[in-house]
Structures are given as C-alpha cells and as structure tokens.
Steps between C-alpha positions, in 0.01 A plus 500: 500500500663835443403485132137423594490791744659732241241390241212565741634847577533577129140382437370720784695799367366442150142477632540825692649668193215366288241628748665841515516514120138390473403759761672771293327381182160497669559843652573645157256296291219391735270769364558380144439138599174594669391713206582257223443161663328495837223751426408349158491152656266621774278673246488183293393290800261743669350655185518850653746783480792498745740777597793509745665838550807385690677196642815409689646169612775395741608144429732475797230614744222323314277805485299665227315832480232597248334838467217645295331169416176521300263240362238616253143372493370247246334649194151653534568635849504879518720517812861543386676276757423181683801522730764762580783489752753760610764259630570133561786352705588130474757306698557180306704193594772481233583141593157368401505698178840363399392145586184533292266471800316820417482825688507477879402853599594568862328838496282707269388856564257690279437869553226724358335238281153541352280217373194600298239222485237577237175321425408572140142582404483150351591345838862408418773587753836631382711308753339170398564577132862578578555165670315314231713658228188586300563560131381837379524690177755727662730279701669802656178635649556845650877516464705735716737705284838345430794620301552181300335440164173306544494148369272443198166328554447162333355487151120529479322175575794354695592490866833491668587142593403419858780337694421294807519750784702357786532686828867544598600336831490783753463504878465824696612440857391838627332799341331830569289664231353845547237560237184689412224293347248671274181315410297636209177330402336607171201268536302744718217676313554833679865523398818322602551408866847602623662396829861561608670313782846541651652168603803344659554137402752283685611166354687193622598203281285604203598382153467250220697224669444336840710558809735236635226384743223517243301746710283764338608860507327761713386854434333785686323797349431810705354813347237769499318736268737737321481839669322373814668240719187466712289358215508155334762375744610159376690230688520180295725196556553213263692194391610455140614180323780517240366696204445271197568583135142622476464747789122470477536140624663598827398364842468724805314576824411857599329621818450835665287810532441829324346738751326833446459448128447824310146450363477836323569355151217248548230747610310494169515123475366462855209733428416301190479196727269699735725533804766714658742458786733721699805276486617151404779254558613174337610167644699309238561125492620365164626153419622446143647178364646475149325822404152397625329646807352250745137620531448301820763703683566818301289799598493876535279608788365855470410661830273802447463745788187713548324328211184672376266345240349745252192518275374158385733310732378703802138427410565125509648510852340565840529859616706373792774413245515849349849534651735210580814573701697206357417278205732218385490388137719193424580458130658177380787514250524242225635445151844555346744762620483667162122552534375444856129489578347659810188365663172675420474822698119506505487143632752586771291804595184288523667236718647773723152651556347156562772413753464834674121459531541144628751605764306807614144408412354589840678833512398591145137405569502711814646799313239459226213500750653796684526688172137425418379628838707818479379570147133457588472205262324286766215747538442499123500121487259471798266753340498296179424189705201675663621461857324696771674701774528217760639262233755762392614540859544125532714483180716789623557324832622191313735712285635679804564166665693380193701821489575492868392865539240687705502823305177695447307479175 
C-alpha cells in the first residue's frame, strides 16, 4: 500500500513538473509556434491571410489570451480586413482537453472586435466565402503583414489539396463579445451602402458539440447605430443548434426588434420606388433548419412611419392616402442561409395598401368626398353634368349628410 501511495505521489509530481516545464516552453516559444504552425494552418483552411500579434497561455489556470488578431478578406475584395480583434480571453477546461473531449470553454470575452461584412458588386458575400473555403487565385486574399516568409503558391494549373474540414469539438458555456459590425454593399448603383453598428453579444452553451442535456444554446444581441445609441436599437434573442462542419448548414431561431432604423442610407432607393417615410422599424422572426429558412414562418416585418407615396405611386392612390401614419410591410424569408431571398417588396406594398383600404374603406371614402368638396371639384363635375341650381343644392345636401357636417358652401 505504501509503495502504491509513493508511486501515485511520484506520478503527480512528475505531471506537475511536466506542466511547469511545458508552461515555460510555451511562454518562451508560443509566438514561434503560432507564427510557424498555427497561423499557416489557419491560412490553409480559411484561404485568407491571418495575423496574431501576441498570445499567452496559463496551463495550470486553463486560460489563454490573444491580442491583435486579424483575418484578411478573400481575393477580389478591396477592404483589407474581414475581422479584427484587440483582445480575446478564454478560460478552458484542461481536463476535457487532456481527455480528448475537446475544448470546454467556461468563459470567453472579446473586446474591441470589428467584423466587416461586404457584399461584392457581383452579389457574393465575404463571410459566406470564408466559411465555404472558396478557392481563389490568391489563397491569401488581403493578407495582414507578418514577419515570416510567405509560403509559395502552388504551381500554375494546380490547387492545394483540399482536406475534409472538420469542426473541432468546442462548447462555450458563457461568453460576452463586444464588437462593431460594418456592412458594405457594393451592389447599389449610386455607390456603396455603408452601415456601422455597435453590438454586445452574450452567449450560453454555443459550440460545435451538444450540451449534456442536448439543449440548444442561447444568444442575445443588443446594439445600436455606431455614434448614435438612439438609432437602429436592436434587441434580438435566439437559439442555436450545435454548429456543423459546414456552418452554412446550421439550425437556429431568431426573434426580436430593431427600432428607429436609420433610413438615411436608403433615401435614394426609396425615392426610386416613389415613396418616403420619416422613420422605420423591423420585427424579425427567423427559423432556419439545416441552412434553409422556413418561408412559412420566417419573416421580416417593416413598419414605416409617416409613409408618403410620391409621383406615379401617389397618382395611383386616393388623395386620402397621401400620408399614412403607419404602414406594415411583411416580407417572407426563404432559401439557403448563404443566399436568402426576401419576399417581393412591391407585392408587399400592394397588399398593405389593399388591406388598409379594406379596413378603413368608409373613412377613406369620406375623406375623398370631403377633399372633393373643399377643392371645388363637385361644382366642376355638376357643371359638366348640366345640373341646374336646385339640383346642385340637392347634391350638396347629400354630400353634407355623408360628411356629417353643416358647414356653409
């Protein structure tokens, strides 16, 4: 028994010594390992440039810090970076790592991150291309500067061999990510549309492997327009299934609102569609299964406040609808996550008008008659009809009865 106890003590001491020695090696050589092995492996898998300015790890505490992380954009995108991050803190369960059960992250904190989502003039989106591992002529894309010697490109006419990309088993128990999201859309004819949002994302049980109970993870996104916390105020809550090897095949639910949307960037597009509005908000309800939106449930409802039709659209509507205090436009969402399809805006506008006229038909008719009387249109019509004075008086009495007024002519 004494020998067994002595052996166990020796094993524990050796493990501690090994951990301390490994900690010392990592402290002195972690930068080299990142530079020569981790970063090239990431570049090979993502097909974009990767840079990490600094890193530290504490094996005994199970924590890791990264700083100055940068991901370049795929080739053909003029924006230099897809993602940048000042600092990342991870608290990882060493036990699960040693037992080969993957990373069990008890906490993750991301500070001062910036995600730049770009829609290319050809319609492609950089984030989708990143996840898909799209092959390009320049696999490094826009590569942040690094001190190491760049790896040579493959010979002309050949591609690097594509290994089956497997997502590592990771589960984030709790996380807080503070980030700025920039959206740049080059498909607009009048020049790129640019929107910047500041967000705080909280996570629970999000990862590539399920929890012990099999429940989906949860997330909440709260944010606003960068530079003005009173505009584009978002509050979205969702559930997320374990992320599969192809992230574009993920399943999730997302609901919430974005109030007081900044409509300034869309002014020209609205005028082209012959309308304007003072403000707008969005009600979001998205259901996605295996990377496909359910069109029977998924929708984005646009609520336009102080809606005013212009030009040709105004001419097709009754004068009583020249200004609508609140107009709801539900747009269905369908198709794959990589290329979702929104319902037809013109059709939604037509149905909204039809519904509004059906609900308020009497009121709109009354306003139209009232407007005709005030504008002297009735006198012109009666003159054209050849009515005499007594007949005109009789018609006016009927109109006054409909309007519920007794005002003088």
